[in-house]
C-alpha positions as CSV (number, residue, x, y, z in Angstrom):
1,X,-14.0,3.3,64.3
2,X,-14.4,2.6,60.6
3,X,-12.4,0.2,58.6
4,X,-9.8,1.8,56.3
5,X,-11.1,0.4,53.0
6,X,-8.4,2.1,50.9
7,X,-5.6,0.4,52.8
8,X,-7.4,-3.0,52.4
9,X,-7.9,-2.3,48.7
10,X,-4.2,-1.5,48.2
11,X,-3.1,-4.6,49.9
12,X,-5.4,-6.9,48.0
13,X,-3.4,-8.6,45.2
14,X,-4.4,-8.0,41.6
15,X,-4.5,-11.8,41.0
16,X,-5.1,-14.7,43.3
17,X,-2.6,-17.6,42.9
18,X,-5.2,-19.4,40.8
19,X,-5.9,-16.4,38.6
20,X,-2.2,-15.9,38.1
21,X,-1.8,-19.5,37.1
22,X,-4.7,-19.2,34.6
23,X,-3.2,-15.9,33.3
24,X,0.2,-17.5,32.7
25,X,-1.4,-20.6,31.1
26,X,-3.7,-19.0,28.6
27,X,-2.6,-18.2,25.1
28,X,-4.7,-15.0,25.3
29,X,-2.1,-13.4,27.5
30,X,0.4,-13.6,24.7
31,X,-2.2,-12.4,22.2
32,X,-2.8,-9.3,24.4
33,X,1.0,-8.9,24.7
34,X,1.3,-8.7,20.9
35,X,-1.8,-6.6,20.2
36,X,-1.3,-3.9,22.8
37,X,2.0,-2.6,21.4
38,X,0.7,-3.1,17.8
39,X,-2.3,-1.0,18.6
40,X,0.0,1.7,20.2
41,X,2.1,1.8,17.1
42,X,-1.0,2.2,14.9
43,X,-2.2,5.0,17.3
44,X,1.1,6.9,16.9
45,X,1.1,6.6,13.1
46,X,-2.6,7.5,12.9
47,X,-2.2,10.4,15.3
48,X,0.6,11.9,13.2
49,X,-1.5,11.5,10.0
50,X,-4.6,13.0,11.6
51,X,-2.5,15.9,12.9
52,X,-1.0,16.4,9.4
53,X,-4.4,16.5,7.8
54,X,-5.8,19.0,10.4
55,X,-2.7,21.2,10.0
56,X,-2.3,21.1,6.2
57,X,-5.6,19.8,4.8
58,X,-3.6,17.1,3.0
59,X,-3.6,13.3,3.5
60,X,-7.3,12.8,4.3
61,X,-7.4,9.3,2.8
62,X,-4.2,8.2,4.7
63,X,-5.6,9.6,7.9
64,X,-8.9,7.9,7.4
65,X,-7.3,4.6,6.6
66,X,-5.1,4.9,9.7
67,X,-8.1,5.5,11.9
68,X,-9.8,2.5,10.4
69,X,-6.7,0.3,11.1
70,X,-6.5,1.6,14.7
71,X,-10.2,1.0,15.2
72,X,-10.0,-2.6,13.8
73,X,-7.1,-3.2,16.2
74,X,-9.1,-1.7,19.1
75,X,-12.1,-4.0,18.4
76,X,-9.7,-7.0,18.1
77,X,-7.9,-6.3,21.4
78,X,-11.3,-5.6,23.1
79,X,-12.7,-9.0,22.0
80,X,-9.6,-11.0,22.8
81,X,-9.2,-9.0,26.0
82,X,-12.8,-10.1,27.0
83,X,-11.9,-13.7,26.2
84,X,-8.7,-13.3,28.3
85,X,-10.7,-11.8,31.2
86,X,-13.1,-14.8,31.0
87,X,-10.2,-17.2,31.1
88,X,-8.5,-15.5,34.0
89,X,-11.4,-14.1,36.1
90,X,-14.4,-16.1,34.9
91,X,-16.3,-13.2,33.3
92,X,-16.0,-11.5,30.0
93,X,-15.9,-7.9,31.3
94,X,-15.9,-5.9,34.5
95,X,-14.0,-8.3,36.7
96,X,-13.2,-6.6,39.9
97,X,-9.5,-6.4,39.1
98,X,-10.1,-4.5,35.8
99,X,-13.5,-2.9,36.4
100,X,-12.5,0.7,35.9
101,X,-10.2,-0.1,32.9
102,X,-13.2,-1.9,31.3
103,X,-15.5,1.0,32.1
104,X,-13.1,3.4,30.4
105,X,-12.6,1.0,27.5
106,X,-16.4,1.3,26.8
107,X,-15.9,5.1,26.3
108,X,-12.9,4.4,24.0
109,X,-15.1,2.0,22.0
110,X,-18.0,4.4,21.9
111,X,-15.8,7.2,20.5
112,X,-14.2,5.0,17.9
113,X,-17.7,3.7,16.9
114,X,-19.0,7.2,16.7
115,X,-16.2,8.0,14.2
116,X,-17.2,5.0,12.1
117,X,-20.9,6.0,12.2
118,X,-19.9,9.5,11.1
119,X,-17.7,8.2,8.3
120,X,-20.2,5.7,6.9
121,X,-23.2,8.1,7.2
122,X,-21.2,11.0,5.9
123,X,-23.0,13.0,8.6
124,X,-20.0,15.2,9.4
125,X,-17.3,16.8,7.4
126,X,-13.8,15.4,7.5
127,X,-12.5,17.8,10.1
128,X,-15.3,17.0,12.4
129,X,-14.7,13.3,12.0
130,X,-11.0,13.8,12.7
131,X,-12.0,15.7,15.9
132,X,-14.0,12.6,17.0
133,X,-10.9,10.5,16.2
134,X,-8.8,12.8,18.4
135,X,-11.2,12.5,21.3
136,X,-11.1,8.8,20.8
137,X,-7.4,8.9,20.9
138,X,-7.3,11.0,24.0
139,X,-9.6,8.5,25.8
140,X,-7.3,5.7,24.5
141,X,-4.3,7.3,26.0
142,X,-6.0,7.5,29.4
143,X,-7.2,3.8,29.0
144,X,-3.7,2.6,27.9
145,X,-2.2,4.4,30.9
146,X,-4.7,2.6,33.2
147,X,-3.6,-0.7,31.9
148,X,0.1,0.1,32.1
149,X,-0.3,1.2,35.7
150,X,-2.2,-2.0,36.4
151,X,0.5,-4.1,34.7
152,X,3.1,-2.3,36.8
153,X,1.2,-2.9,40.0
154,X,0.9,-6.6,39.1
155,X,4.7,-6.8,38.5
156,X,5.4,-5.1,41.8
157,X,3.0,-7.4,43.6
158,X,4.6,-10.4,42.1
159,X,8.1,-9.1,43.0
160,X,6.9,-8.5,46.5
161,X,5.5,-12.0,46.7
162,X,8.8,-13.4,45.5
163,X,10.7,-11.3,48.1
164,X,8.4,-12.6,50.9
165,X,8.8,-16.2,49.7
166,X,12.6,-15.8,49.6
167,X,12.6,-14.2,53.1
168,X,10.6,-17.1,54.5
169,X,12.8,-19.8,53.0
């Protein structure tokens, strides 16, 4: 009979005790905790400005600036996130615990970078560039959801560990 790998994977904690200690000790955890909601706020503002431009044709400059701000925040959170991952897991990207989140983050980075290339090269019209931004934003929503689900799983695992510790005491 085969081993049920999905059950083993579900029961594997997101962090070992050592990784959790490193996560809690590094300042990069707090940096991520500040940048993530800041980037989400920039996303919401930018999304509304891009939608306004696409609906009315007005506000192209504001929409463009908002995409640039969102992109700068994305690059910042990706760089600091890689440093955080190195501090916690010993590698800059693609640690087992965040492998698929990092894979999808590469798609998000690619789409934001494609927008920047289109903007700088003036290869596409404004509406086409905004369409790239919307694709980048859709990928960002999926990626942010991945991370939120991972954060929730980590909290549930930590709560479960505390319950087990209290029950054994």
